[in-house]
PDB file with SEQRES, HELIX, SHEET and CRYST1 records, atoms N, CA, C and O in Angstrom:
SEQRES   1 A   73  MET ALA GLU GLY ASP VAL ARG THR TYR PHE GLU ASP GLY          
SEQRES   2 A   73  LEU TRP LYS ASN ARG VAL GLU GLY GLY ARG ARG ALA SER          
SEQRES   3 A   73  ASN THR SER LEU ARG ARG ILE ASP ALA VAL LEU ALA GLY          
SEQRES   4 A   73  ARG GLN ILE ALA ARG LYS ARG ARG VAL GLY HIS PHE VAL          
SEQRES   5 A   73  HIS THR PRO GLN GLY GLU VAL GLU THR GLU ARG ASP PHE          
SEQRES   6 A   73  ARG PRO ARG ARG PRO ALA PRO GLY                              
HELIX    1 AA1 ARG A   32  ARG A   46  1                                  15    
SHEET    1 AA1 5 ASN A  27  SER A  29  0                                        
SHEET    2 AA1 5 LEU A  14  VAL A  19 -1                                        
SHEET    3 AA1 5 VAL A   6  GLU A  11 -1                                        
SHEET    4 AA1 5 GLY A  49  HIS A  53  1                                        
SHEET    5 AA1 5 VAL A  59  ASP A  64 -1                                        
CRYST1    1.000    1.000    1.000  90.00  90.00  90.00 P 1           1          
ATOM      1  N   MET A   1      16.544  16.267  29.255  1.00  0.00           N  
ATOM      2  CA  MET A   1      17.762  15.920  28.514  1.00  0.00           C  
ATOM      3  C   MET A   1      18.757  17.041  28.674  1.00  0.00           C  
ATOM      4  O   MET A   1      18.400  18.219  28.691  1.00  0.00           O  
ATOM      5  N   ALA A   2      19.997  16.661  28.788  1.00  0.00           N  
ATOM      6  CA  ALA A   2      21.054  17.664  28.966  1.00  0.00           C  
ATOM      7  C   ALA A   2      21.655  18.048  27.624  1.00  0.00           C  
ATOM      8  O   ALA A   2      21.582  17.316  26.637  1.00  0.00           O  
ATOM      9  N   GLU A   3      22.238  19.202  27.638  1.00  0.00           N  
ATOM     10  CA  GLU A   3      22.950  19.682  26.433  1.00  0.00           C  
ATOM     11  C   GLU A   3      23.941  18.627  25.991  1.00  0.00           C  
ATOM     12  O   GLU A   3      24.749  18.147  26.786  1.00  0.00           O  
ATOM     13  N   GLY A   4      23.877  18.267  24.711  1.00  0.00           N  
ATOM     14  CA  GLY A   4      24.815  17.332  24.160  1.00  0.00           C  
ATOM     15  C   GLY A   4      24.284  15.927  24.017  1.00  0.00           C  
ATOM     16  O   GLY A   4      24.858  15.112  23.295  1.00  0.00           O  
ATOM     17  N   ASP A   5      23.138  15.621  24.733  1.00  0.00           N  
ATOM     18  CA  ASP A   5      22.541  14.326  24.616  1.00  0.00           C  
ATOM     19  C   ASP A   5      22.012  14.126  23.195  1.00  0.00           C  
ATOM     20  O   ASP A   5      21.729  15.101  22.498  1.00  0.00           O  
ATOM     21  N   VAL A   6      21.879  12.901  22.772  1.00  0.00           N  
ATOM     22  CA  VAL A   6      21.410  12.548  21.419  1.00  0.00           C  
ATOM     23  C   VAL A   6      19.984  12.085  21.453  1.00  0.00           C  
ATOM     24  O   VAL A   6      19.641  11.223  22.262  1.00  0.00           O  
ATOM     25  N   ARG A   7      19.104  12.646  20.570  1.00  0.00           N  
ATOM     26  CA  ARG A   7      17.724  12.261  20.445  1.00  0.00           C  
ATOM     27  C   ARG A   7      17.554  11.543  19.116  1.00  0.00           C  
ATOM     28  O   ARG A   7      18.051  12.017  18.095  1.00  0.00           O  
ATOM     29  N   THR A   8      16.867  10.417  19.108  1.00  0.00           N  
ATOM     30  CA  THR A   8      16.400   9.735  17.924  1.00  0.00           C  
ATOM     31  C   THR A   8      14.898   9.898  17.872  1.00  0.00           C  
ATOM     32  O   THR A   8      14.196   9.495  18.799  1.00  0.00           O  
ATOM     33  N   TYR A   9      14.380  10.502  16.763  1.00  0.00           N  
ATOM     34  CA  TYR A   9      12.972  10.821  16.716  1.00  0.00           C  
ATOM     35  C   TYR A   9      12.467  10.711  15.245  1.00  0.00           C  
ATOM     36  O   TYR A   9      13.255  10.670  14.301  1.00  0.00           O  
ATOM     37  N   PHE A  10      11.182  10.668  15.105  1.00  0.00           N  
ATOM     38  CA  PHE A  10      10.518  10.560  13.774  1.00  0.00           C  
ATOM     39  C   PHE A  10       9.894  11.905  13.401  1.00  0.00           C  
ATOM     40  O   PHE A  10       9.110  12.482  14.154  1.00  0.00           O  
ATOM     41  N   GLU A  11      10.270  12.380  12.215  1.00  0.00           N  
ATOM     42  CA  GLU A  11       9.702  13.664  11.722  1.00  0.00           C  
ATOM     43  C   GLU A  11       9.707  13.682  10.241  1.00  0.00           C  
ATOM     44  O   GLU A  11      10.691  13.292   9.613  1.00  0.00           O  
ATOM     45  N   ASP A  12       8.618  14.129   9.655  1.00  0.00           N  
ATOM     46  CA  ASP A  12       8.483  14.316   8.210  1.00  0.00           C  
ATOM     47  C   ASP A  12       8.785  13.005   7.429  1.00  0.00           C  
ATOM     48  O   ASP A  12       9.386  13.039   6.356  1.00  0.00           O  
ATOM     49  N   GLY A  13       8.372  11.901   7.972  1.00  0.00           N  
ATOM     50  CA  GLY A  13       8.541  10.609   7.288  1.00  0.00           C  
ATOM     51  C   GLY A  13       9.912  10.001   7.402  1.00  0.00           C  
ATOM     52  O   GLY A  13      10.204   9.000   6.748  1.00  0.00           O  
ATOM     53  N   LEU A  14      10.772  10.593   8.233  1.00  0.00           N  
ATOM     54  CA  LEU A  14      12.114  10.081   8.428  1.00  0.00           C  
ATOM     55  C   LEU A  14      12.464   9.928   9.908  1.00  0.00           C  
ATOM     56  O   LEU A  14      11.941  10.649  10.757  1.00  0.00           O  
ATOM     57  N   TRP A  15      13.347   8.990  10.201  1.00  0.00           N  
ATOM     58  CA  TRP A  15      13.934   8.883  11.534  1.00  0.00           C  
ATOM     59  C   TRP A  15      15.188   9.767  11.542  1.00  0.00           C  
ATOM     60  O   TRP A  15      15.995   9.748  10.613  1.00  0.00           O  
ATOM     61  N   LYS A  16      15.318  10.537  12.618  1.00  0.00           N  
ATOM     62  CA  LYS A  16      16.469  11.496  12.644  1.00  0.00           C  
ATOM     63  C   LYS A  16      17.188  11.401  13.976  1.00  0.00           C  
ATOM     64  O   LYS A  16      16.653  10.933  14.981  1.00  0.00           O  
ATOM     65  N   ASN A  17      18.413  11.864  13.935  1.00  0.00           N  
ATOM     66  CA  ASN A  17      19.232  11.980  15.174  1.00  0.00           C  
ATOM     67  C   ASN A  17      19.643  13.429  15.258  1.00  0.00           C  
ATOM     68  O   ASN A  17      20.050  14.048  14.275  1.00  0.00           O  
ATOM     69  N   ARG A  18      19.522  13.958  16.482  1.00  0.00           N  
ATOM     70  CA  ARG A  18      19.978  15.354  16.743  1.00  0.00           C  
ATOM     71  C   ARG A  18      20.633  15.400  18.053  1.00  0.00           C  
ATOM     72  O   ARG A  18      20.186  14.769  19.011  1.00  0.00           O  
ATOM     73  N   VAL A  19      21.742  16.174  18.120  1.00  0.00           N  
ATOM     74  CA  VAL A  19      22.398  16.438  19.354  1.00  0.00           C  
ATOM     75  C   VAL A  19      21.704  17.616  20.055  1.00  0.00           C  
ATOM     76  O   VAL A  19      21.534  18.683  19.465  1.00  0.00           O  
ATOM     77  N   GLU A  20      21.321  17.418  21.274  1.00  0.00           N  
ATOM     78  CA  GLU A  20      20.626  18.560  22.013  1.00  0.00           C  
ATOM     79  C   GLU A  20      21.486  19.809  22.003  1.00  0.00           C  
ATOM     80  O   GLU A  20      22.683  19.776  22.289  1.00  0.00           O  
ATOM     81  N   GLY A  21      20.847  20.887  21.671  1.00  0.00           N  
ATOM     82  CA  GLY A  21      21.609  22.157  21.562  1.00  0.00           C  
ATOM     83  C   GLY A  21      21.855  22.464  20.069  1.00  0.00           C  
ATOM     84  O   GLY A  21      22.072  23.612  19.682  1.00  0.00           O  
ATOM     85  N   GLY A  22      21.813  21.412  19.257  1.00  0.00           N  
ATOM     86  CA  GLY A  22      22.009  21.605  17.813  1.00  0.00           C  
ATOM     87  C   GLY A  22      20.762  22.030  17.145  1.00  0.00           C  
ATOM     88  O   GLY A  22      19.671  21.800  17.669  1.00  0.00           O  
ATOM     89  N   ARG A  23      20.878  22.663  15.968  1.00  0.00           N  
ATOM     90  CA  ARG A  23      19.664  23.168  15.260  1.00  0.00           C  
ATOM     91  C   ARG A  23      19.147  22.184  14.217  1.00  0.00           C  
ATOM     92  O   ARG A  23      17.969  22.218  13.861  1.00  0.00           O  
ATOM     93  N   ARG A  24      20.024  21.307  13.726  1.00  0.00           N  
ATOM     94  CA  ARG A  24      19.601  20.397  12.645  1.00  0.00           C  
ATOM     95  C   ARG A  24      19.979  18.971  13.004  1.00  0.00           C  
ATOM     96  O   ARG A  24      20.800  18.705  13.882  1.00  0.00           O  
ATOM     97  N   ALA A  25      19.333  18.067  12.273  1.00  0.00           N  
ATOM     98  CA  ALA A  25      19.550  16.654  12.522  1.00  0.00           C  
ATOM     99  C   ALA A  25      20.986  16.300  12.059  1.00  0.00           C  
ATOM    100  O   ALA A  25      21.466  16.823  11.054  1.00  0.00           O  
ATOM    101  N   SER A  26      21.646  15.421  12.795  1.00  0.00           N  
ATOM    102  CA  SER A  26      22.968  14.944  12.398  1.00  0.00           C  
ATOM    103  C   SER A  26      22.890  14.008  11.226  1.00  0.00           C  
ATOM    104  O   SER A  26      23.755  14.016  10.350  1.00  0.00           O  
ATOM    105  N   ASN A  27      21.824  13.178  11.207  1.00  0.00           N  
ATOM    106  CA  ASN A  27      21.602  12.252  10.108  1.00  0.00           C  
ATOM    107  C   ASN A  27      20.169  11.841  10.081  1.00  0.00           C  
ATOM    108  O   ASN A  27      19.421  12.080  11.029  1.00  0.00           O  
ATOM    109  N   THR A  28      19.770  11.203   8.966  1.00  0.00           N  
ATOM    110  CA  THR A  28      18.431  10.752   8.794  1.00  0.00           C  
ATOM    111  C   THR A  28      18.410   9.331   8.205  1.00  0.00           C  
ATOM    112  O   THR A  28      19.391   8.875   7.617  1.00  0.00           O  
ATOM    113  N   SER A  29      17.274   8.646   8.377  1.00  0.00           N  
ATOM    114  CA  SER A  29      17.161   7.283   7.907  1.00  0.00           C  
ATOM    115  C   SER A  29      15.725   6.963   7.620  1.00  0.00           C  
ATOM    116  O   SER A  29      14.833   7.500   8.277  1.00  0.00           O  
ATOM    117  N   LEU A  30      15.473   6.109   6.664  1.00  0.00           N  
ATOM    118  CA  LEU A  30      14.104   5.643   6.404  1.00  0.00           C  
ATOM    119  C   LEU A  30      13.697   4.587   7.463  1.00  0.00           C  
ATOM    120  O   LEU A  30      12.523   4.436   7.803  1.00  0.00           O  
ATOM    121  N   ARG A  31      14.719   3.868   7.965  1.00  0.00           N  
ATOM    122  CA  ARG A  31      14.474   2.767   8.896  1.00  0.00           C  
ATOM    123  C   ARG A  31      14.814   3.181  10.350  1.00  0.00           C  
ATOM    124  O   ARG A  31      15.857   3.783  10.602  1.00  0.00           O  
ATOM    125  N   ARG A  32      13.928   2.852  11.281  1.00  0.00           N  
ATOM    126  CA  ARG A  32      14.104   3.170  12.671  1.00  0.00           C  
ATOM    127  C   ARG A  32      15.372   2.559  13.197  1.00  0.00           C  
ATOM    128  O   ARG A  32      16.165   3.258  13.827  1.00  0.00           O  
ATOM    129  N   ILE A  33      15.598   1.281  12.964  1.00  0.00           N  
ATOM    130  CA  ILE A  33      16.736   0.583  13.507  1.00  0.00           C  
ATOM    131  C   ILE A  33      18.063   1.209  13.087  1.00  0.00           C  
ATOM    132  O   ILE A  33      18.998   1.279  13.885  1.00  0.00           O  
ATOM    133  N   ASP A  34      18.147   1.660  11.845  1.00  0.00           N  
ATOM    134  CA  ASP A  34      19.387   2.336  11.348  1.00  0.00           C  
ATOM    135  C   ASP A  34      19.624   3.645  12.139  1.00  0.00           C  
ATOM    136  O   ASP A  34      20.741   3.946  12.560  1.00  0.00           O  
ATOM    137  N   ALA A  35      18.550   4.391  12.318  1.00  0.00           N  
ATOM    138  CA  ALA A  35      18.686   5.660  13.098  1.00  0.00           C  
ATOM    139  C   ALA A  35      19.054   5.372  14.526  1.00  0.00           C  
ATOM    140  O   ALA A  35      19.905   6.068  15.079  1.00  0.00           O  
ATOM    141  N   VAL A  36      18.449   4.367  15.163  1.00  0.00           N  
ATOM    142  CA  VAL A  36      18.755   4.066  16.552  1.00  0.00           C  
ATOM    143  C   VAL A  36      20.230   3.660  16.711  1.00  0.00           C  
ATOM    144  O   VAL A  36      20.913   4.132  17.620  1.00  0.00           O  
ATOM    145  N   LEU A  37      20.702   2.797  15.835  1.00  0.00           N  
ATOM    146  CA  LEU A  37      22.084   2.355  15.934  1.00  0.00           C  
ATOM    147  C   LEU A  37      23.053   3.528  15.686  1.00  0.00           C  
ATOM    148  O   LEU A  37      24.071   3.626  16.370  1.00  0.00           O  
ATOM    149  N   ALA A  38      22.762   4.402  14.739  1.00  0.00           N  
ATOM    150  CA  ALA A  38      23.592   5.586  14.468  1.00  0.00           C  
ATOM    151  C   ALA A  38      23.564   6.515  15.677  1.00  0.00           C  
ATOM    152  O   ALA A  38      24.603   7.029  16.090  1.00  0.00           O  
ATOM    153  N   GLY A  39      22.383   6.732  16.244  1.00  0.00           N  
ATOM    154  CA  GLY A  39      22.294   7.638  17.396  1.00  0.00           C  
ATOM    155  C   GLY A  39      23.070   7.071  18.603  1.00  0.00           C  
ATOM    156  O   GLY A  39      23.746   7.803  19.326  1.00  0.00           O  
ATOM    157  N   ARG A  40      22.951   5.743  18.798  1.00  0.00           N  
ATOM    158  CA  ARG A  40      23.722   5.098  19.926  1.00  0.00           C  
ATOM    159  C   ARG A  40      25.203   5.262  19.695  1.00  0.00           C  
ATOM    160  O   ARG A  40      25.944   5.503  20.648  1.00  0.00           O  
ATOM    161  N   GLN A  41      25.659   5.141  18.471  1.00  0.00           N  
ATOM    162  CA  GLN A  41      27.100   5.297  18.174  1.00  0.00           C  
ATOM    163  C   GLN A  41      27.553   6.704  18.452  1.00  0.00           C  
ATOM    164  O   GLN A  41      28.629   6.901  19.017  1.00  0.00           O  
ATOM    165  N   ILE A  42      26.751   7.708  18.066  1.00  0.00           N  
ATOM    166  CA  ILE A  42      27.099   9.099  18.315  1.00  0.00           C  
ATOM    167  C   ILE A  42      27.175   9.355  19.819  1.00  0.00           C  
ATOM    168  O   ILE A  42      28.106   9.992  20.311  1.00  0.00           O  
ATOM    169  N   ALA A  43      26.157   8.834  20.550  1.00  0.00           N  
ATOM    170  CA  ALA A  43      26.112   9.060  22.029  1.00  0.00           C  
ATOM    171  C   ALA A  43      27.295   8.395  22.719  1.00  0.00           C  
ATOM    172  O   ALA A  43      27.893   8.957  23.636  1.00  0.00           O  
ATOM    173  N   ARG A  44      27.613   7.223  22.276  1.00  0.00           N  
ATOM    174  CA  ARG A  44      28.728   6.475  22.879  1.00  0.00           C  
ATOM    175  C   ARG A  44      30.060   7.245  22.657  1.00  0.00           C  
ATOM    176  O   ARG A  44      30.875   7.389  23.568  1.00  0.00           O  
ATOM    177  N   LYS A  45      30.235   7.713  21.450  1.00  0.00           N  
ATOM    178  CA  LYS A  45      31.454   8.463  21.091  1.00  0.00           C  
ATOM    179  C   LYS A  45      31.559   9.779  21.885  1.00  0.00           C  
ATOM    180  O   LYS A  45      32.644  10.175  22.310  1.00  0.00           O  
ATOM    181  N   ARG A  46      30.434  10.429  22.071  1.00  0.00           N  
ATOM    182  CA  ARG A  46      30.416  11.726  22.736  1.00  0.00           C  
ATOM    183  C   ARG A  46      30.333  11.539  24.299  1.00  0.00           C  
ATOM    184  O   ARG A  46      30.534  12.482  25.064  1.00  0.00           O  
ATOM    185  N   ARG A  47      30.033  10.298  24.717  1.00  0.00           N  
ATOM    186  CA  ARG A  47      29.887   9.970  26.156  1.00  0.00           C  
ATOM    187  C   ARG A  47      28.756  10.754  26.768  1.00  0.00           C  
ATOM    188  O   ARG A  47      28.952  11.458  27.759  1.00  0.00           O  
ATOM    189  N   VAL A  48      27.557  10.643  26.188  1.00  0.00           N  
ATOM    190  CA  VAL A  48      26.371  11.358  26.628  1.00  0.00           C  
ATOM    191  C   VAL A  48      25.179  10.410  26.651  1.00  0.00           C  
ATOM    192  O   VAL A  48      25.351   9.223  26.377  1.00  0.00           O  
ATOM    193  N   GLY A  49      23.983  10.885  26.966  1.00  0.00           N  
ATOM    194  CA  GLY A  49      22.792  10.063  26.934  1.00  0.00           C  
ATOM    195  C   GLY A  49      22.197   9.947  25.540  1.00  0.00           C  
ATOM    196  O   GLY A  49      22.378  10.817  24.689  1.00  0.00           O  
ATOM    197  N   HIS A  50      21.458   8.812  25.323  1.00  0.00           N  
ATOM    198  CA  HIS A  50      20.792   8.593  24.065  1.00  0.00           C  
ATOM    199  C   HIS A  50      19.321   8.310  24.373  1.00  0.00           C  
ATOM    200  O   HIS A  50      19.015   7.383  25.124  1.00  0.00           O  
ATOM    201  N   PHE A  51      18.419   9.091  23.806  1.00  0.00           N  
ATOM    202  CA  PHE A  51      17.012   8.986  24.021  1.00  0.00           C  
ATOM    203  C   PHE A  51      16.333   8.630  22.693  1.00  0.00           C  
ATOM    204  O   PHE A  51      16.514   9.331  21.697  1.00  0.00           O  
ATOM    205  N   VAL A  52      15.545   7.533  22.677  1.00  0.00           N  
ATOM    206  CA  VAL A  52      14.823   7.120  21.484  1.00  0.00           C  
ATOM    207  C   VAL A  52      13.358   7.434  21.770  1.00  0.00           C  
ATOM    208  O   VAL A  52      12.793   7.005  22.776  1.00  0.00           O  
ATOM    209  N   HIS A  53      12.750   8.208  20.838  1.00  0.00           N  
ATOM    210  CA  HIS A  53      11.320   8.575  20.997  1.00  0.00           C  
ATOM    211  C   HIS A  53      10.448   7.742  20.095  1.00  0.00           C  
ATOM    212  O   HIS A  53      10.902   7.250  19.062  1.00  0.00           O  
ATOM    213  N   THR A  54       9.185   7.578  20.482  1.00  0.00           N  
ATOM    214  CA  THR A  54       8.200   6.932  19.658  1.00  0.00           C  
ATOM    215  C   THR A  54       7.828   7.933  18.528  1.00  0.00           C  
ATOM    216  O   THR A  54       8.200   9.104  18.601  1.00  0.00           O  
ATOM    217  N   PRO A  55       7.110   7.480  17.507  1.00  0.00           N  
ATOM    218  CA  PRO A  55       6.651   8.398  16.482  1.00  0.00           C  
ATOM    219  C   PRO A  55       5.777   9.484  17.065  1.00  0.00           C  
ATOM    220  O   PRO A  55       5.691  10.570  16.492  1.00  0.00           O  
ATOM    221  N   GLN A  56       5.111   9.223  18.210  1.00  0.00           N  
ATOM    222  CA  GLN A  56       4.249  10.218  18.869  1.00  0.00           C  
ATOM    223  C   GLN A  56       5.004  11.221  19.717  1.00  0.00           C  
ATOM    224  O   GLN A  56       4.429  12.198  20.197  1.00  0.00           O  
ATOM    225  N   GLY A  57       6.329  10.971  19.907  1.00  0.00           N  
ATOM    226  CA  GLY A  57       7.134  11.911  20.635  1.00  0.00           C  
ATOM    227  C   GLY A  57       7.505  11.530  22.047  1.00  0.00           C  
ATOM    228  O   GLY A  57       8.286  12.230  22.690  1.00  0.00           O  
ATOM    229  N   GLU A  58       6.958  10.426  22.549  1.00  0.00           N  
ATOM    230  CA  GLU A  58       7.255   9.997  23.933  1.00  0.00           C  
ATOM    231  C   GLU A  58       8.608   9.293  23.983  1.00  0.00           C  
ATOM    232  O   GLU A  58       9.000   8.643  23.014  1.00  0.00           O  
ATOM    233  N   VAL A  59       9.322   9.413  25.095  1.00  0.00           N  
ATOM    234  CA  VAL A  59      10.613   8.722  25.237  1.00  0.00           C  
ATOM    235  C   VAL A  59      10.304   7.277  25.454  1.00  0.00           C  
ATOM    236  O   VAL A  59       9.588   6.905  26.383  1.00  0.00           O  
ATOM    237  N   GLU A  60      10.866   6.441  24.563  1.00  0.00           N  
ATOM    238  CA  GLU A  60      10.635   4.997  24.628  1.00  0.00           C  
ATOM    239  C   GLU A  60      11.785   4.308  25.352  1.00  0.00           C  
ATOM    240  O   GLU A  60      11.546   3.451  26.203  1.00  0.00           O  
ATOM    241  N   THR A  61      12.997   4.656  25.041  1.00  0.00           N  
ATOM    242  CA  THR A  61      14.152   4.058  25.725  1.00  0.00           C  
ATOM    243  C   THR A  61      15.193   5.170  25.964  1.00  0.00           C  
ATOM    244  O   THR A  61      15.223   6.203  25.296  1.00  0.00           O  
ATOM    245  N   GLU A  62      16.029   4.885  26.950  1.00  0.00           N  
ATOM    246  CA  GLU A  62      17.084   5.831  27.308  1.00  0.00           C  
ATOM    247  C   GLU A  62      18.317   5.008  27.735  1.00  0.00           C  
ATOM    248  O   GLU A  62      18.230   4.025  28.470  1.00  0.00           O  
ATOM    249  N   ARG A  63      19.438   5.466  27.238  1.00  0.00           N  
ATOM    250  CA  ARG A  63      20.734   4.823  27.577  1.00  0.00           C  
ATOM    251  C   ARG A  63      21.729   5.917  27.959  1.00  0.00           C  
ATOM    252  O   ARG A  63      21.724   7.001  27.376  1.00  0.00           O  
ATOM    253  N   ASP A  64      22.565   5.631  28.923  1.00  0.00           N  
ATOM    254  CA  ASP A  64      23.490   6.587  29.416  1.00  0.00           C  
ATOM    255  C   ASP A  64      24.906   6.085  29.123  1.00  0.00           C  
ATOM    256  O   ASP A  64      25.296   5.013  29.587  1.00  0.00           O  
ATOM    257  N   PHE A  65      25.671   6.861  28.355  1.00  0.00           N  
ATOM    258  CA  PHE A  65      27.057   6.498  28.064  1.00  0.00           C  
ATOM    259  C   PHE A  65      28.059   7.414  28.767  1.00  0.00           C  
ATOM    260  O   PHE A  65      29.237   7.446  28.412  1.00  0.00           O  
ATOM    261  N   ARG A  66      27.581   8.158  29.767  1.00  0.00           N  
ATOM    262  CA  ARG A  66      28.465   9.012  30.524  1.00  0.00           C  
ATOM    263  C   ARG A  66      29.415   8.143  31.383  1.00  0.00           C  
ATOM    264  O   ARG A  66      29.045   7.047  31.804  1.00  0.00           O  
ATOM    265  N   PRO A  67      30.641   8.643  31.635  1.00  0.00           N  
ATOM    266  CA  PRO A  67      31.526   7.875  32.459  1.00  0.00           C  
ATOM    267  C   PRO A  67      30.935   7.729  33.879  1.00  0.00           C  
ATOM    268  O   PRO A  67      30.310   8.654  34.398  1.00  0.00           O  
ATOM    269  N   ARG A  68      31.136   6.605  34.463  1.00  0.00           N  
ATOM    270  CA  ARG A  68      30.628   6.397  35.826  1.00  0.00           C  
ATOM    271  C   ARG A  68      31.625   6.954  36.827  1.00  0.00           C  
ATOM    272  O   ARG A  68      32.842   6.837  36.687  1.00  0.00           O  
ATOM    273  N   ARG A  69      31.044   7.557  37.830  1.00  0.00           N  
ATOM    274  CA  ARG A  69      31.885   8.080  38.946  1.00  0.00           C  
ATOM    275  C   ARG A  69      32.112   7.006  39.961  1.00  0.00           C  
ATOM    276  O   ARG A  69      31.191   6.249  40.271  1.00  0.00           O  
ATOM    277  N   PRO A  70      33.324   6.910  40.499  1.00  0.00           N  
ATOM    278  CA  PRO A  70      33.540   5.870  41.555  1.00  0.00           C  
ATOM    279  C   PRO A  70      32.738   6.174  42.797  1.00  0.00           C  
ATOM    280  O   PRO A  70      32.478   7.341  43.092  1.00  0.00           O  
ATOM    281  N   ALA A  71      32.341   5.161  43.529  1.00  0.00           N  
ATOM    282  CA  ALA A  71      31.601   5.352  44.756  1.00  0.00           C  
ATOM    283  C   ALA A  71      32.461   6.009  45.807  1.00  0.00           C  
ATOM    284  O   ALA A  71      33.645   5.688  45.909  1.00  0.00           O  
ATOM    285  N   PRO A  72      31.918   6.910  46.588  1.00  0.00           N  
ATOM    286  CA  PRO A  72      32.724   7.546  47.624  1.00  0.00           C  
ATOM    287  C   PRO A  72      33.114   6.518  48.711  1.00  0.00           C  
ATOM    288  O   PRO A  72      32.398   5.558  48.996  1.00  0.00           O  
ATOM    289  N   GLY A  73      34.246   6.776  49.270  1.00  0.00           N  
ATOM    290  CA  GLY A  73      34.666   5.945  50.398  1.00  0.00           C  
ATOM    291  C   GLY A  73      35.884   5.311  50.174  1.00  0.00           C  
ATOM    292  O   GLY A  73      36.366   4.577  51.036  1.00  0.00           O  
TER     293      GLY A  73                                                      
END                                                                             
C-alpha cells in the first residue's frame, strides 16, 4: 500500500479507517458496512486506493480511485 491509501480494518472490537502514514484511525464504526462505505468515500475524495481487510488482517478487497493515465500513442 502506498502512502495516503486508506485501510479499513478490525481492531479492538471496532471497524476502523486509517490513512496510510497516519498514526490514528480517521473514524470508527461498530458495523463493517458503515466503515467500508466511509473508507471508500475518503479514498475517492483523496483519489487513492482503498483496502478492506478481514478481521484476521488479510486484504479482502481493493479499489483504486487514482486518476487513470491516458494510453500512450
